[in-house]
DRENDREN-547447 format. One record per residue (C-alpha): x, y, z; residue number from 1. Coordinates in steps of 0.2 Angstrom, whole numbers. Example, Ala and Ser with C-alpha at 12.3 -4.5 7.8 and 13.67 -1.06 7.14 Angstrom:
x: 62; y: -22; z: 39; seq: 1
x: 68; y: -5; z: 36; seq: 2
//
This chain:
x: 0; y: 0; z: 0; seq: 1
x: 6; y: 17; z: -4; seq: 2
x: 2; y: 35; z: 1; seq: 3
x: 0; y: 53; z: -3; seq: 4
x: 8; y: 58; z: 13; seq: 5
x: 26; y: 64; z: 11; seq: 6
x: 25; y: 67; z: -8; seq: 7
x: 30; y: 84; z: -2; seq: 8
x: 29; y: 90; z: -19; seq: 9
x: 20; y: 84; z: -33; seq: 10
x: 9; y: 71; z: -42; seq: 11
x: -4; y: 77; z: -54; seq: 12
x: -16; y: 71; z: -66; seq: 13
x: -25; y: 86; z: -75; seq: 14
x: -36; y: 91; z: -89; seq: 15
x: -31; y: 102; z: -103; seq: 16
x: -45; y: 116; z: -101; seq: 17
x: -49; y: 131; z: -111; seq: 18
x: -51; y: 149; z: -103; seq: 19
x: -65; y: 149; z: -91; seq: 20
x: -75; y: 162; z: -81; seq: 21
x: -67; y: 165; z: -64; seq: 22
x: -80; y: 154; z: -54; seq: 23
x: -79; y: 140; z: -67; seq: 24
x: -60; y: 140; z: -67; seq: 25
x: -60; y: 139; z: -49; seq: 26
x: -71; y: 124; z: -49; seq: 27
x: -62; y: 116; z: -63; seq: 28
x: -45; y: 118; z: -53; seq: 29
x: -53; y: 109; z: -38; seq: 30
x: -59; y: 95; z: -49; seq: 31
x: -42; y: 93; z: -57; seq: 32
x: -33; y: 92; z: -41; seq: 33
x: -45; y: 79; z: -34; seq: 34
x: -43; y: 69; z: -50; seq: 35
x: -24; y: 70; z: -47; seq: 36
x: -27; y: 62; z: -30; seq: 37
x: -38; y: 48; z: -36; seq: 38
x: -28; y: 44; z: -51; seq: 39
x: -12; y: 44; z: -41; seq: 40
x: -19; y: 32; z: -27; seq: 41
x: -26; y: 21; z: -41; seq: 42
x: -8; y: 20; z: -49; seq: 43
x: 1; y: 17; z: -33; seq: 44
x: -11; y: 3; z: -28; seq: 45
x: -10; y: -6; z: -45; seq: 46
x: 3; y: -19; z: -50; seq: 47
x: 11; y: -7; z: -61; seq: 48
x: 30; y: -6; z: -57; seq: 49
x: 46; y: -1; z: -65; seq: 50
x: 47; y: 8; z: -81; seq: 51
x: 28; y: 6; z: -84; seq: 52
x: 24; y: 16; z: -68; seq: 53
x: 37; y: 29; z: -72; seq: 54
x: 30; y: 32; z: -89; seq: 55
x: 12; y: 33; z: -82; seq: 56
x: 19; y: 46; z: -69; seq: 57
x: 28; y: 55; z: -83; seq: 58
x: 12; y: 57; z: -93; seq: 59
x: 2; y: 63; z: -78; seq: 60
x: 15; y: 76; z: -74; seq: 61
x: 16; y: 83; z: -91; seq: 62
x: -3; y: 84; z: -92; seq: 63
x: -4; y: 92; z: -75; seq: 64
x: 11; y: 103; z: -73; seq: 65
x: 19; y: 116; z: -84; seq: 66
x: 36; y: 108; z: -82; seq: 67
x: 45; y: 121; z: -93; seq: 68
x: 39; y: 135; z: -81; seq: 69
x: 43; y: 125; z: -66; seq: 70
x: 61; y: 122; z: -72; seq: 71
x: 64; y: 140; z: -76; seq: 72
x: 57; y: 146; z: -60; seq: 73
x: 66; y: 133; z: -50; seq: 74
x: 83; y: 140; z: -57; seq: 75
x: 78; y: 157; z: -53; seq: 76
x: 90; y: 171; z: -58; seq: 77
x: 102; y: 158; z: -63; seq: 78
x: 91; y: 155; z: -78; seq: 79
x: 95; y: 172; z: -85; seq: 80
x: 114; y: 170; z: -83; seq: 81
x: 115; y: 153; z: -90; seq: 82
x: 122; y: 150; z: -107; seq: 83
x: 110; y: 143; z: -121; seq: 84
x: 120; y: 126; z: -120; seq: 85
x: 117; y: 126; z: -101; seq: 86
x: 99; y: 130; z: -102; seq: 87
x: 96; y: 116; z: -115; seq: 88
x: 106; y: 103; z: -104; seq: 89
x: 96; y: 109; z: -89; seq: 90
x: 79; y: 107; z: -97; seq: 91
x: 83; y: 90; z: -103; seq: 92
x: 88; y: 84; z: -86; seq: 93
x: 75; y: 93; z: -76; seq: 94
x: 60; y: 83; z: -83; seq: 95
x: 68; y: 66; z: -77; seq: 96
x: 74; y: 74; z: -61; seq: 97
x: 57; y: 80; z: -56; seq: 98
x: 48; y: 63; z: -61; seq: 99
x: 60; y: 52; z: -52; seq: 100
x: 60; y: 63; z: -36; seq: 101
x: 41; y: 62; z: -35; seq: 102
x: 41; y: 43; z: -38; seq: 103
x: 55; y: 39; z: -26; seq: 104
x: 46; y: 49; z: -12; seq: 105
x: 29; y: 41; z: -16; seq: 106
x: 36; y: 23; z: -15; seq: 107
x: 41; y: 26; z: 4; seq: 108
x: 24; y: 28; z: 11; seq: 109
x: 8; y: 18; z: 15; seq: 110
x: -8; y: 24; z: 8; seq: 111
x: -18; y: 39; z: 14; seq: 112
x: -30; y: 50; z: 5; seq: 113
x: -31; y: 68; z: -2; seq: 114
x: -48; y: 78; z: -1; seq: 115
x: -50; y: 94; z: -9; seq: 116
x: -59; y: 106; z: 4; seq: 117
x: -61; y: 122; z: -6; seq: 118
x: -54; y: 134; z: -19; seq: 119
x: -50; y: 153; z: -18; seq: 120
x: -43; y: 166; z: -29; seq: 121
x: -24; y: 167; z: -29; seq: 122
x: -12; y: 180; z: -37; seq: 123
x: -17; y: 187; z: -54; seq: 124
x: -27; y: 174; z: -63; seq: 125
x: -21; y: 159; z: -52; seq: 126
x: -33; y: 148; z: -41; seq: 127
x: -27; y: 141; z: -24; seq: 128
x: -35; y: 124; z: -21; seq: 129
x: -35; y: 119; z: -3; seq: 130
x: -34; y: 101; z: 2; seq: 131
x: -30; y: 89; z: 16; seq: 132
x: -20; y: 73; z: 17; seq: 133
x: -30; y: 62; z: 28; seq: 134
x: -24; y: 46; z: 37; seq: 135
x: -14; y: 43; z: 53; seq: 136
x: -13; y: 57; z: 64; seq: 137
x: -18; y: 75; z: 61; seq: 138
x: -24; y: 81; z: 44; seq: 139
x: -10; y: 89; z: 34; seq: 140
x: -14; y: 105; z: 24; seq: 141
x: -9; y: 105; z: 6; seq: 142
x: -11; y: 120; z: -6; seq: 143
x: -10; y: 119; z: -25; seq: 144
x: -7; y: 134; z: -36; seq: 145
x: -16; y: 132; z: -52; seq: 146
x: -14; y: 144; z: -67; seq: 147
x: -22; y: 146; z: -84; seq: 148
x: -9; y: 143; z: -97; seq: 149
x: -11; y: 142; z: -116; seq: 150
x: -14; y: 124; z: -116; seq: 151
x: -26; y: 123; z: -101; seq: 152
x: -25; y: 124; z: -82; seq: 153
x: -8; y: 119; z: -75; seq: 154
x: -1; y: 117; z: -57; seq: 155
x: 14; y: 128; z: -55; seq: 156
x: 17; y: 126; z: -36; seq: 157
x: 12; y: 115; z: -21; seq: 158
x: 13; y: 119; z: -3; seq: 159
x: 13; y: 107; z: 12; seq: 160
x: 10; y: 115; z: 28; seq: 161
x: 15; y: 132; z: 20; seq: 162
x: 31; y: 125; z: 13; seq: 163
x: 33; y: 129; z: -6; seq: 164
x: 39; y: 115; z: -17; seq: 165
x: 45; y: 129; z: -29; seq: 166
x: 54; y: 140; z: -17; seq: 167
x: 62; y: 125; z: -8; seq: 168
x: 69; y: 118; z: -25; seq: 169
x: 75; y: 136; z: -30; seq: 170
x: 85; y: 138; z: -14; seq: 171
x: 93; y: 121; z: -16; seq: 172
x: 97; y: 124; z: -34; seq: 173
x: 103; y: 141; z: -30; seq: 174
x: 115; y: 135; z: -17; seq: 175
x: 123; y: 122; z: -28; seq: 176
x: 125; y: 135; z: -42; seq: 177
x: 133; y: 147; z: -30; seq: 178
x: 146; y: 135; z: -24; seq: 179
x: 149; y: 124; z: -40; seq: 180
x: 142; y: 134; z: -55; seq: 181
x: 129; y: 128; z: -67; seq: 182
x: 139; y: 112; z: -72; seq: 183
x: 140; y: 108; z: -54; seq: 184
x: 121; y: 108; z: -53; seq: 185
x: 119; y: 98; z: -69; seq: 186
x: 131; y: 85; z: -62; seq: 187
x: 122; y: 85; z: -45; seq: 188
x: 105; y: 82; z: -53; seq: 189
x: 112; y: 68; z: -64; seq: 190
x: 120; y: 60; z: -49; seq: 191
x: 104; y: 60; z: -40; seq: 192
x: 94; y: 53; z: -55; seq: 193
x: 107; y: 39; z: -56; seq: 194
x: 104; y: 35; z: -37; seq: 195
x: 85; y: 35; z: -39; seq: 196
x: 86; y: 24; z: -55; seq: 197
x: 96; y: 11; z: -44; seq: 198
x: 84; y: 12; z: -30; seq: 199
x: 69; y: 10; z: -42; seq: 200
x: 77; y: -5; z: -50; seq: 201
x: 81; y: -13; z: -33; seq: 202
x: 63; y: -11; z: -27; seq: 203
x: 56; y: -19; z: -43; seq: 204
x: 67; y: -35; z: -41; seq: 205
//
């Protein structure tokens, strides 16, 4: 049995939706996040493992998240100073890094459930979807920041108990770039991906 507790960041199955009036967009954002929870639990409880599960998560992530936006925002000001070659290499690595970080965290936990509790207006055209992770112990508050993009509603940040996925990742990446440069960040991301690949392979055996 698996869980949503401790995903600490991410897992999303979303619909590509056109522009909607504010009230309808808010409701659609809540529906999207709830579908995320239901589809994620279904996948984790299934017999799908290894590369097949990774591919399913990759598809869910690409549908639910604006990965390109997240990658640029996670790099912060270092995106502006990176060379074109560094940006290209980073974008190629970030997708796999994000996917494997999610799946490696998910695999550690027993099942709990996520329940959407409401929607409210966020910054600009964003919608904040409030939810709770329910299971053992006290409920855990989780917020999803959903933004209308050209290709529909996309999740651009997740907060658990007020801790932002995006800000946490940006601080981590920024610290590595400051100490080791962009190549140091790329090397660190690649090394972590290799570790997570090995862990996933061992768990599948």
